[in-house]
Every structure is written in structure tokens, then in C-alpha cells.
N, C-alpha and C positions, 0 to 999 in steps of 0.2 A: 483431559487437557482441553482448554477452549481458548481460541485466539480472541484478542480484543476486536471490537468493532473497527477501531482505527486501523489495525493491521489488515483486516478484510477489505476495508475501503481503499487502503494504500495499494493493495494488489489490483483492485478493480481499476483505479485511476491509471496505474502504470500499464495495465493491459489495454485500456482504452487508448492511451497515448501510443502504444506500440502498434495496435491495429490500424490506427490513423496516422502512422508515421509520416512525417513531413508536413503535417497539418498543425495549425495552432488551434487548440480546442478551448472552448469556453467551459468553465466549471459547470454551468447550467446544463450544457449538452451532456457532459459526463454524468451528472446527477440523474438526468432523465434516462439515459441509456443503462445506468447501473442500478436504477431504483434505489437511490440514496438521498438522504437529506442534504440539501445544499449547504446548510450551516456546518454539518459534520464534515462534509467534503472539503469545505474551505479550510478548516483546521488541518485536515490531512494534507492538503495541497501545500499549505504553509510549511509543514514539517518536511514534506518531500523536497520542497525547494531549498529549505535550510540545509538539508543533507546532500544536495547536489544531484538528486535523481531527476528533477524536472527544472525547467527554467520558466519563469513567468514574465509575461509582457503586459505592460499597462496600456491603457488607452482604448480607443474605439475598436481597434483591430487586435486587441490584446487577448490573452488567454494563457495557455500553458502547452508545453511540449516536452518531450524527453530531452534531457541535458546531455545524454550520451547514447550510443547505440544500444538496443535491447540486449545484445550479446554481452555487453559489459555491465549489466545490472544483475547482481546476484540476489536471488530471493532470500537467501540466508541473511545477507546484510540488511535487507529491507525489514525482514521480520525482527531481527535483533533491535533495530532502531525503534520500532513501534512496540515491542514487547518488553523493552528494558525497564520501563517505569513501573511495571507491576511484578512483584516477586511471585514465583510459581507457588510457593507455600509460605506459611508464616515464618518458618525457621530460616528462610532465605533472606529475611529482613531483620538484621540484628538489632536495629533501633526499636522495632515494635514487637519483636518476638516474645511471646509469653508462654511458649510451650515448655512444660517442665521436663520433657524428655530430651531436649536439645543436646545436653551434655553427653548423653550416652546412646542416643538413637543412631542407628546405622542407615536408616532409610534415606536421609538427606544426601548422603554420598551416592547412593544408587540413583536417586532422582536426578542429581546434578549430572551424572554421566549419561543418563537417558536423554536429558535435555540437550546436552552437547552433541549427542548422536543425532538428534532431531535436527538441530541447526547445521550439523555437518552435511546431512543429506540435502538440506535446502541450499547450502553453499554451492553445491554442484549443479543447481538448477538456475538457469538464467531466464530473464524475461523473454528472450528469443525462443527458448525451449517451450514456453507456455503459449506463444502466439504464432510463431512461424508455421504456416501451412494449416492453421487451425481454422478451417472455414466456418465451423459452427460459431466460434467465438467472434470471428470477423462479422458474421451476419448479425450477431447480437449487439456488437459494439461499434460497428462502422457508422459514422455520422453522415447520413445522407444530406445532400444539398438542401432538400426541402426542410429538414429539421434545422439545419444551420440557419436558413433564412428566418424561420419561425423564432428561433432563439435570439437572433439579432434584432428582430422587430420587437420582441418582448422586452429586451434590455433597453431599447430606445424609449419605450413608453414610461 
């Protein structure tokens, strides 16, 4: 099993926002801190905003921040949002399934239950569980004032 890049980036964005709780972050700051493509991050931020995980603010002092407390953001819900577009296996997509075994194969049922168990475990994990007291993560994702000024100056140019 492999998570999509968008799911990975969504987790990074949410963790960066949680570590910098109370601050409005610029997408460029998060991209730099998370070693991510700004273009990919913008797509992820749009989807996070559409599903109510973050709120975005336009304008010179705009950016994004969490739309609700980290303890109210279930990672299982986040993963489902970003993984729902890609079926786990061919037989999970009835419109494009060409597997000749589909009618009699029992593996699909076992895989479906395993996936549900995976999501169930993540349902019990909140963003707060990942970030609260995680000093190593805070050291990596905290946006220092010098970086904030450099990003602000770069966006003006």
C-alpha cells in the first residue's frame, strides 16, 4: 500500500498549521518547511479548505490556518478525503475493472476489510496526537520570524 502524494502533503500542511497554531501561514512558508512543490501544495490547500480543515485568507496578510482545533481533526477523515479518488485495486473500480477473476475472487473482500481496519485506526488519531508535545516536529515546522520576513519580501517582489 502506498499513500498518494496529496495525502502526504495534506498531513504535512495540517501538521505545519498545528505546530504554528494561532498564526496565519503562507503557502510558500509551508512548502519551504515541508520540502514540497508550491504548485502541488496549492492544490492540496484548496482541497483542505473545501473540506473545512483549513481556512484561507486573501490579501497582503493572507494565508491559511486551521479551521478548527487540532483535537477535532481526525487523520482518518483526512486520509479518506485524499485517497477516495484512487481505487486501491482494479476490482474496486467497477467502471474500469477488467479482471476476469472479479466474479469469483474472494481477495477483494479481505482487502476491503483490511482497508477499513487501516482507516479505523487512523480515525482514532487526531492532528493533536501527532503534534502536541512533539518538539522534533515543532523544530522542523515552526516558522521563525526571519523566514516569515524573507517569504513576505519574496512575495512582494
